[in-house]
C-alpha positions as a Markdown table, in Angstrom:
| # | Residue | x | y | z |
|---|---|---|---|---|
| 1 | Unk | 0.0 | 0.0 | 0.0 |
| 2 | Unk | 2.9 | 2.4 | 0.8 |
| 3 | Unk | 4.5 | 1.7 | -2.5 |
| 4 | Unk | 1.2 | 2.5 | -4.3 |
| 5 | Unk | 0.9 | 5.8 | -2.5 |
| 6 | Unk | 4.4 | 6.7 | -3.5 |
| 7 | Unk | 3.7 | 6.0 | -7.2 |
| 8 | Unk | 0.5 | 8.1 | -7.0 |
| 9 | Unk | 2.3 | 11.0 | -5.4 |
| 10 | Unk | 5.1 | 10.8 | -7.9 |
| 11 | Unk | 2.5 | 10.8 | -10.7 |
| 12 | Unk | 0.7 | 13.8 | -9.2 |
| 13 | Unk | 4.1 | 15.7 | -9.0 |
| 14 | Unk | 4.9 | 15.0 | -12.6 |
| 15 | Unk | 1.4 | 16.1 | -13.6 |
| 16 | Unk | 1.8 | 19.3 | -11.7 |
| 17 | Unk | 5.2 | 20.0 | -13.2 |
| 18 | Unk | 3.9 | 19.4 | -16.7 |
| 19 | Unk | 0.9 | 21.6 | -16.2 |
| 20 | Unk | 3.2 | 24.5 | -15.3 |
| 21 | Unk | 5.3 | 24.3 | -18.5 |
| 22 | Unk | 4.4 | 26.9 | -21.0 |
| 23 | Unk | 5.2 | 27.1 | -24.7 |
| 24 | Unk | 8.6 | 28.7 | -25.1 |
| 25 | Unk | 8.5 | 31.7 | -27.5 |
| 26 | Unk | 11.4 | 33.6 | -29.0 |
| 27 | Unk | 11.7 | 37.3 | -28.3 |
| 28 | Unk | 11.4 | 40.2 | -30.6 |
| 29 | Unk | 14.8 | 41.9 | -31.0 |
| 30 | Unk | 15.4 | 45.1 | -33.0 |
| 31 | Unk | 19.1 | 45.3 | -34.3 |
| 32 | Unk | 20.9 | 48.5 | -35.1 |
| 33 | Unk | 24.2 | 47.5 | -36.6 |
| 34 | Unk | 27.2 | 49.5 | -37.9 |
| 35 | Unk | 28.2 | 48.7 | -41.4 |
| 36 | Unk | 31.6 | 47.3 | -42.4 |
| 37 | Unk | 33.6 | 45.0 | -40.2 |
| 38 | Unk | 31.5 | 45.9 | -37.1 |
| 39 | Unk | 28.5 | 44.1 | -38.8 |
| 40 | Unk | 30.5 | 41.0 | -39.9 |
| 41 | Unk | 31.0 | 40.1 | -36.3 |
| 42 | Unk | 27.5 | 41.1 | -35.1 |
| 43 | Unk | 26.0 | 39.0 | -38.0 |
| 44 | Unk | 27.2 | 35.8 | -36.4 |
| 45 | Unk | 25.2 | 36.6 | -33.3 |
| 46 | Unk | 22.1 | 37.8 | -35.2 |
| 47 | Unk | 22.0 | 34.7 | -37.3 |
| 48 | Unk | 22.4 | 32.4 | -34.3 |
| 49 | Unk | 19.6 | 34.1 | -32.4 |
| 50 | Unk | 17.3 | 33.9 | -35.4 |
| 51 | Unk | 18.0 | 30.2 | -35.7 |
| 52 | Unk | 17.0 | 29.8 | -32.1 |
| 53 | Unk | 13.6 | 31.2 | -32.9 |
| 54 | Unk | 13.9 | 34.9 | -32.0 |
| 55 | Unk | 12.4 | 37.5 | -34.4 |
| 56 | Unk | 15.4 | 39.6 | -35.5 |
| 57 | Unk | 14.6 | 42.9 | -37.3 |
| 58 | Unk | 17.8 | 44.5 | -38.6 |
| 59 | Unk | 17.7 | 48.2 | -39.5 |
| 60 | Unk | 19.7 | 48.8 | -42.7 |
| 61 | Unk | 20.7 | 52.2 | -44.3 |
| 62 | Unk | 20.0 | 52.2 | -48.0 |
| 63 | Unk | 23.6 | 53.1 | -48.6 |
| 64 | Unk | 25.2 | 50.0 | -47.2 |
| 65 | Unk | 28.4 | 47.9 | -47.9 |
| 66 | Unk | 28.0 | 44.6 | -46.1 |
| 67 | Unk | 24.5 | 44.4 | -44.6 |
| 68 | Unk | 22.5 | 41.9 | -46.8 |
| 69 | Unk | 19.4 | 39.9 | -46.4 |
| 70 | Unk | 19.7 | 36.7 | -44.4 |
| 71 | Unk | 17.7 | 34.5 | -42.1 |
| 72 | Unk | 16.5 | 37.7 | -40.4 |
| 73 | Unk | 14.1 | 40.6 | -41.3 |
| 74 | Unk | 15.6 | 43.7 | -42.8 |
| 75 | Unk | 14.1 | 47.2 | -42.6 |
| 76 | Unk | 15.8 | 49.6 | -45.0 |
| 77 | Unk | 15.8 | 53.4 | -44.0 |
| 78 | Unk | 16.7 | 56.3 | -46.1 |
| 79 | Unk | 20.0 | 58.2 | -45.5 |
| 80 | Unk | 21.1 | 61.6 | -46.9 |
| 81 | Unk | 24.2 | 60.2 | -48.6 |
| 82 | Unk | 25.1 | 57.8 | -51.3 |
| 83 | Unk | 27.2 | 54.7 | -51.2 |
| 84 | Unk | 29.9 | 56.6 | -53.2 |
| 85 | Unk | 29.9 | 59.3 | -50.5 |
| 86 | Unk | 30.3 | 56.7 | -47.9 |
| 87 | Unk | 33.2 | 55.0 | -49.7 |
| 88 | Unk | 35.0 | 58.3 | -50.1 |
| 89 | Unk | 34.7 | 59.0 | -46.4 |
| 90 | Unk | 36.0 | 55.5 | -45.5 |
| 91 | Unk | 39.0 | 55.8 | -47.9 |
| 92 | Unk | 39.9 | 59.1 | -46.3 |
| 93 | Unk | 40.1 | 57.4 | -42.9 |
| 94 | Unk | 42.2 | 54.6 | -44.4 |
| 95 | Unk | 44.8 | 57.1 | -45.8 |
| 96 | Unk | 46.3 | 58.2 | -42.5 |
| 97 | Unk | 47.9 | 55.9 | -40.0 |
| 98 | Unk | 46.8 | 56.6 | -36.4 |
| 99 | Unk | 49.8 | 57.8 | -34.5 |
| 100 | Unk | 50.4 | 60.4 | -31.7 |
| 101 | Unk | 51.9 | 62.8 | -34.1 |
| 102 | Unk | 49.0 | 62.9 | -36.6 |
| 103 | Unk | 46.3 | 62.3 | -34.1 |
| 104 | Unk | 44.5 | 65.7 | -34.6 |
| 105 | Unk | 44.5 | 65.3 | -38.4 |
| 106 | Unk | 42.9 | 61.8 | -38.1 |
| 107 | Unk | 40.5 | 63.1 | -35.5 |
| 108 | Unk | 39.2 | 65.6 | -38.1 |
| 109 | Unk | 38.7 | 62.8 | -40.7 |
| 110 | Unk | 36.9 | 60.7 | -38.0 |
| 111 | Unk | 34.6 | 63.6 | -37.1 |
| 112 | Unk | 33.7 | 64.1 | -40.8 |
| 113 | Unk | 32.9 | 60.4 | -41.0 |
| 114 | Unk | 30.8 | 60.2 | -37.9 |
| 115 | Unk | 29.0 | 63.4 | -38.7 |
| 116 | Unk | 27.8 | 61.9 | -41.9 |
| 117 | Unk | 26.7 | 58.8 | -40.1 |
| 118 | Unk | 24.8 | 60.8 | -37.5 |
| 119 | Unk | 22.9 | 62.5 | -40.3 |
| 120 | Unk | 21.9 | 59.0 | -41.3 |
| 121 | Unk | 20.8 | 58.3 | -37.7 |
| 122 | Unk | 18.8 | 61.5 | -37.7 |
| 123 | Unk | 16.9 | 60.5 | -40.9 |
| 124 | Unk | 16.0 | 57.2 | -39.1 |
| 125 | Unk | 14.8 | 58.8 | -36.0 |
| 126 | Unk | 12.8 | 61.5 | -37.6 |
| 127 | Unk | 11.1 | 59.1 | -40.0 |
| 128 | Unk | 7.8 | 59.2 | -37.9 |
| 129 | Unk | 5.9 | 56.5 | -39.8 |
| 130 | Unk | 8.8 | 54.0 | -39.6 |
| 131 | Unk | 9.5 | 54.8 | -36.0 |
| 132 | Unk | 5.8 | 54.5 | -35.1 |
| 133 | Unk | 5.5 | 51.1 | -36.8 |
| 134 | Unk | 8.7 | 49.9 | -35.0 |
| 135 | Unk | 7.4 | 50.9 | -31.6 |
| 136 | Unk | 4.0 | 49.2 | -32.2 |
| 137 | Unk | 5.8 | 45.9 | -32.9 |
| 138 | Unk | 6.6 | 45.7 | -29.2 |
| 139 | Unk | 10.3 | 44.7 | -29.3 |
| 140 | Unk | 11.7 | 43.1 | -26.1 |
| 141 | Unk | 15.2 | 44.6 | -26.5 |
| 142 | Unk | 17.6 | 46.5 | -28.7 |
| 143 | Unk | 20.8 | 44.9 | -29.8 |
| 144 | Unk | 23.1 | 47.6 | -31.1 |
| 145 | Unk | 26.7 | 48.6 | -31.8 |
| 146 | Unk | 27.2 | 51.9 | -29.8 |
| 147 | Unk | 29.9 | 53.1 | -32.1 |
| 148 | Unk | 27.0 | 55.2 | -33.5 |
| 149 | Unk | 24.2 | 56.7 | -31.3 |
| 150 | Unk | 21.1 | 55.4 | -33.2 |
| 151 | Unk | 20.5 | 52.2 | -31.3 |
| 152 | Unk | 21.0 | 53.7 | -27.7 |
| 153 | Unk | 18.6 | 56.6 | -28.5 |
| 154 | Unk | 15.9 | 54.3 | -29.9 |
| 155 | Unk | 16.2 | 52.0 | -26.9 |
| 156 | Unk | 15.7 | 55.0 | -24.6 |
| 157 | Unk | 12.8 | 56.3 | -26.7 |
| 158 | Unk | 11.0 | 52.8 | -26.8 |
| 159 | Unk | 11.8 | 52.1 | -23.1 |
| 160 | Unk | 13.4 | 48.8 | -23.8 |
| 161 | Unk | 16.7 | 47.3 | -22.6 |
| 162 | Unk | 19.8 | 47.9 | -24.7 |
| 163 | Unk | 22.4 | 45.1 | -25.3 |
| 164 | Unk | 25.6 | 46.4 | -26.6 |
| 165 | Unk | 27.9 | 44.5 | -29.0 |
| 166 | Unk | 31.3 | 46.2 | -29.5 |
| 167 | Unk | 35.1 | 46.1 | -29.5 |
| 168 | Unk | 35.6 | 49.6 | -28.1 |
| 169 | Unk | 34.8 | 53.2 | -28.7 |
| 170 | Unk | 37.3 | 56.0 | -29.2 |
| 171 | Unk | 38.3 | 57.9 | -26.0 |
| 172 | Unk | 37.2 | 54.8 | -24.0 |
| 173 | Unk | 33.7 | 56.5 | -23.8 |
| 174 | Unk | 32.1 | 53.0 | -23.4 |
| 175 | Unk | 34.2 | 52.2 | -20.3 |
| 176 | Unk | 33.5 | 55.6 | -18.8 |
| 177 | Unk | 29.7 | 55.3 | -19.5 |
| 178 | Unk | 29.8 | 51.8 | -17.8 |
| 179 | Unk | 31.5 | 53.4 | -14.9 |
| 180 | Unk | 34.5 | 51.1 | -15.1 |
| 181 | Unk | 37.4 | 52.3 | -12.9 |
| 182 | Unk | 40.3 | 53.5 | -15.0 |
| 183 | Unk | 43.1 | 54.9 | -12.9 |
| 184 | Unk | 45.8 | 56.5 | -15.0 |
| 185 | Unk | 48.5 | 55.1 | -12.8 |
| 186 | Unk | 47.7 | 51.6 | -13.7 |
| 187 | Unk | 45.6 | 51.5 | -17.0 |
| 188 | Unk | 47.8 | 52.4 | -20.1 |
| 189 | Unk | 46.2 | 55.0 | -22.3 |
| 190 | Unk | 45.9 | 54.5 | -26.1 |
| 191 | Unk | 48.9 | 55.5 | -28.2 |
| 192 | Unk | 51.2 | 56.2 | -25.2 |
| 193 | Unk | 53.2 | 52.9 | -25.7 |
| 194 | Unk | 52.8 | 52.3 | -22.0 |
| 195 | Unk | 52.3 | 49.0 | -20.3 |
| 196 | Unk | 50.4 | 48.2 | -17.1 |
| 197 | Unk | 53.8 | 48.5 | -15.3 |
| 198 | Unk | 54.9 | 52.2 | -15.5 |
| 199 | Unk | 57.6 | 54.3 | -13.9 |
| 200 | Unk | 56.9 | 57.9 | -12.8 |
| 201 | Unk | 57.5 | 59.7 | -16.1 |
| 202 | Unk | 55.3 | 57.2 | -17.9 |
| 203 | Unk | 52.5 | 57.7 | -15.4 |
| 204 | Unk | 52.8 | 61.5 | -16.0 |
| 205 | Unk | 52.6 | 60.8 | -19.7 |
| 206 | Unk | 49.6 | 58.7 | -19.1 |
| 207 | Unk | 47.8 | 61.4 | -17.1 |
| 208 | Unk | 48.6 | 64.0 | -19.8 |
| 209 | Unk | 47.1 | 61.7 | -22.5 |
| 210 | Unk | 44.0 | 61.2 | -20.4 |
| 211 | Unk | 43.4 | 64.9 | -20.3 |
| 212 | Unk | 43.9 | 65.2 | -24.0 |
| 213 | Unk | 41.4 | 62.4 | -24.6 |
| 214 | Unk | 38.9 | 64.3 | -22.6 |
| 215 | Unk | 39.3 | 67.2 | -25.1 |
| 216 | Unk | 39.1 | 64.9 | -28.1 |
| 217 | Unk | 35.9 | 63.3 | -26.7 |
| 218 | Unk | 34.2 | 66.7 | -26.6 |
| 219 | Unk | 35.0 | 67.2 | -30.2 |
| 220 | Unk | 34.3 | 63.6 | -31.4 |
| 221 | Unk | 30.9 | 63.3 | -29.7 |
| 222 | Unk | 29.5 | 66.8 | -29.9 |
| 223 | Unk | 27.2 | 65.8 | -32.8 |
| 224 | Unk | 26.1 | 62.6 | -30.8 |
| 225 | Unk | 25.2 | 64.7 | -27.8 |
| 226 | Unk | 23.3 | 67.3 | -29.8 |
| 227 | Unk | 21.2 | 64.6 | -31.5 |
| 228 | Unk | 20.5 | 62.7 | -28.3 |
| 229 | Unk | 19.5 | 65.7 | -26.4 |
| 230 | Unk | 17.3 | 67.1 | -29.2 |
| 231 | Unk | 15.5 | 63.9 | -30.0 |
| 232 | Unk | 14.8 | 62.8 | -26.4 |
| 233 | Unk | 13.8 | 66.3 | -25.6 |
| 234 | Unk | 15.7 | 66.5 | -22.4 |
| 235 | Unk | 19.1 | 67.8 | -21.2 |
| 236 | Unk | 21.2 | 64.8 | -21.5 |
| 237 | Unk | 24.4 | 63.5 | -23.3 |
| 238 | Unk | 25.1 | 60.5 | -25.3 |
| 239 | Unk | 27.4 | 59.1 | -22.5 |
| 240 | Unk | 24.5 | 59.3 | -20.0 |
| 241 | Unk | 22.2 | 57.5 | -22.4 |
| 242 | Unk | 24.9 | 55.0 | -23.3 |
| 243 | Unk | 25.4 | 54.2 | -19.6 |
| 244 | Unk | 21.8 | 52.8 | -19.4 |
| 245 | Unk | 22.9 | 49.7 | -21.3 |
| 246 | Unk | 21.7 | 46.4 | -19.7 |
| 247 | Unk | 24.5 | 44.2 | -20.9 |
| 248 | Unk | 27.8 | 44.9 | -22.7 |
| 249 | Unk | 29.1 | 42.2 | -24.9 |
| 250 | Unk | 32.8 | 43.2 | -25.4 |
| 251 | Unk | 34.7 | 41.6 | -28.2 |
| 252 | Unk | 38.0 | 41.5 | -26.4 |
| 253 | Unk | 40.0 | 39.0 | -24.4 |
| 254 | Unk | 42.4 | 39.6 | -21.5 |
| 255 | Unk | 44.8 | 37.1 | -23.2 |
| 256 | Unk | 45.6 | 40.1 | -25.5 |
| 257 | Unk | 44.5 | 43.0 | -23.4 |
| 258 | Unk | 46.0 | 44.6 | -20.3 |
| 259 | Unk | 43.8 | 43.6 | -17.3 |
| 260 | Unk | 41.5 | 46.2 | -16.0 |
| 261 | Unk | 38.4 | 46.4 | -13.7 |
| 262 | Unk | 35.1 | 45.7 | -15.3 |
| 263 | Unk | 31.5 | 46.0 | -14.1 |
| 264 | Unk | 29.3 | 43.0 | -13.5 |
| 265 | Unk | 27.1 | 43.6 | -16.7 |
| 266 | Unk | 30.1 | 43.5 | -18.9 |
| 267 | Unk | 30.8 | 40.1 | -20.7 |
| 268 | Unk | 34.0 | 39.5 | -22.7 |
| 269 | Unk | 33.2 | 37.4 | -25.8 |
| 270 | Unk | 36.6 | 37.7 | -27.6 |
| 271 | Unk | 36.9 | 35.3 | -30.5 |
| 272 | Unk | 33.2 | 35.2 | -31.3 |
| 273 | Unk | 34.1 | 36.3 | -34.9 |
| 274 | Unk | 36.6 | 33.4 | -35.4 |
| 275 | Unk | 34.0 | 31.4 | -37.1 |
| 276 | Unk | 36.5 | 29.0 | -38.8 |
| 277 | Unk | 38.3 | 27.2 | -36.0 |
| 278 | Unk | 41.4 | 25.0 | -36.6 |
| 279 | Unk | 42.4 | 22.3 | -34.2 |
| 280 | Unk | 45.7 | 22.6 | -32.4 |
| 281 | Unk | 48.5 | 20.5 | -33.9 |
| 282 | Unk | 49.2 | 17.2 | -32.3 |
| 283 | Unk | 52.4 | 17.3 | -30.0 |
| 284 | Unk | 54.3 | 14.2 | -29.4 |
| 285 | Unk | 56.5 | 13.6 | -26.4 |
| 286 | Unk | 59.6 | 13.9 | -28.6 |
| 287 | Unk | 58.7 | 17.6 | -29.3 |
| 288 | Unk | 58.7 | 18.5 | -25.6 |
| 289 | Unk | 61.9 | 20.1 | -24.5 |
| 290 | Unk | 62.7 | 19.6 | -20.8 |
């Protein structure tokens, strides 16, 4: 009798568990990529999420190099430049090598490029019929590359979480927005040639470069700040909106980077764009040198 009661109790437990199981549905994800090599890495994630049953809607500028149709939905939006204009701007960026001596010259080229891209963002944001239809679709989150401000602004306007997919942003704006500690005495600044072990003169150089980066950031992101504040109709900056990101998927790896503090919502995914993996060569005991 006791065994029968145990079987009945187990059956009731299984029935109760089964009754609580609901049909698993994929989420609705709006994707705001950045063209070029940025998209080639993000595409791997977008296609995989689509295969797992999520509805992926990718916003594509009509003047695009690499973003094509796939196993996801594409939504094309108009931009005030042609593909030839985009190619000319990219070629200008490629002409100069980024060194400390020509930093200002290359900064001006970068500003010209991003200003053109920001105008494309502006066209998207102020396309009221398109933005209205996107908002009505009830997306669960925004997957975006914050190299450009479009995705972060849309996530804020739609009141949905933003998931960032990036390798890094000039001036380390991403790390500052995420409130990662970056003490100049220990974290080497870009183009200084310093390592994470610095003597006093190198730390002074690091500090000076950090101050110079602050000036560059004001120049680089002025158009981002203006568009962010104007569209969201409040006194805010792109850095403040960027800091609201729910999860940061960082395409780096501390095998190749100097170690530094990170926040809990930052996940390192270095190597995600290495789609074709090769096995390590076999090593015999004769190859080992003692």
